[in-house]
C-alpha positions in Angstrom: -105.5 4.1 80.3 -103.0 1.8 83.1 -100.0 3.3 81.5 -102.0 6.7 82.6 -102.3 5.8 85.8 -98.8 4.6 86.3 -97.2 7.3 84.7 -99.6 10.7 85.6 -101.1 9.1 89.2 -98.5 6.2 90.8 -95.3 7.5 90.6 -96.2 11.4 91.3 -97.4 9.4 94.6 -94.7 7.5 95.7 -92.5 10.8 94.7 -94.6 12.5 97.5 -93.9 9.6 99.8 -90.1 9.6 99.3 -90.9 13.8 100.1 -92.2 14.0 102.8 -90.6 10.2 104.3 -87.2 12.2 103.8 -89.1 15.9 105.6 -89.8 13.5 108.7 -86.4 11.9 108.6 -84.7 15.7 108.5 -87.2 17.4 111.6 -85.7 14.5 113.5 -82.6 14.7 113.0 -82.9 18.5 114.2 -84.1 17.2 117.4 -81.0 14.4 118.2 -78.7 14.8 115.7 -75.9 12.5 115.6 -72.2 13.8 115.9 -69.8 12.2 113.6 -67.5 11.6 117.2 -70.6 8.9 117.6 -69.4 7.4 114.0 -65.3 7.9 114.1 -64.8 5.4 117.1 -66.0 2.5 114.9 -63.4 3.5 112.2 -61.4 0.1 110.4 -65.1 -2.4 112.5 -66.9 -3.9 110.3 -70.8 -2.7 110.0 -74.1 -2.4 108.6 -74.9 1.2 108.1 -79.2 2.0 107.0 -80.3 4.8 105.3 -83.9 3.6 105.7 -86.8 2.7 103.8 -86.1 3.9 100.5 -82.9 4.1 101.0 -80.3 1.2 101.2 -77.7 -1.1 103.0 -74.1 -1.0 103.4 -72.1 -3.2 104.6 -68.5 -2.8 104.9 -66.0 -1.8 106.9 -65.7 2.2 108.0 -62.3 3.7 106.2 -62.9 7.5 107.2 -65.3 9.8 108.6 -65.1 13.5 106.7 -67.7 16.5 107.8 -70.8 14.4 106.9 -69.6 11.6 104.4 -68.7 8.0 105.4 -66.1 6.1 103.5 -66.9 2.4 103.4 -64.8 0.0 102.3 -67.3 -2.9 100.7 -66.8 -6.5 98.7 -67.8 -4.0 94.9 -65.3 -1.1 96.4 -65.1 1.8 98.8 -68.6 3.8 99.1 -69.6 7.2 100.0 -72.3 7.7 102.6 -73.8 11.0 103.9 -73.9 10.7 107.0 -77.9 12.6 106.9 -79.4 10.6 106.1 -78.1 7.7 108.1 -80.8 5.8 110.6 -78.5 3.7 112.0 -75.1 1.8 112.9 -74.9 -2.1 114.0 -71.4 -2.8 114.5 -70.6 -6.6 113.8 
């Protein structure tokens, strides 16, 4: 019974909540979309980039901003982040 609840009730509800949050973010982005020009000011600086409550926080140096992608050098290596899902950027 608990496995049934997990696979057929809890996990689908969590996915629907995540979809709802992403839709809200996309709608909000449509009103005030962040341009790449704002992020390009921080190339070469250490930043903390947050992609929301379901995403991750990336801490590192912004190397390049190209179209809709941000290249960040972290301790683990280089990461690419889609700029559409960024909620905030904090400069250290």
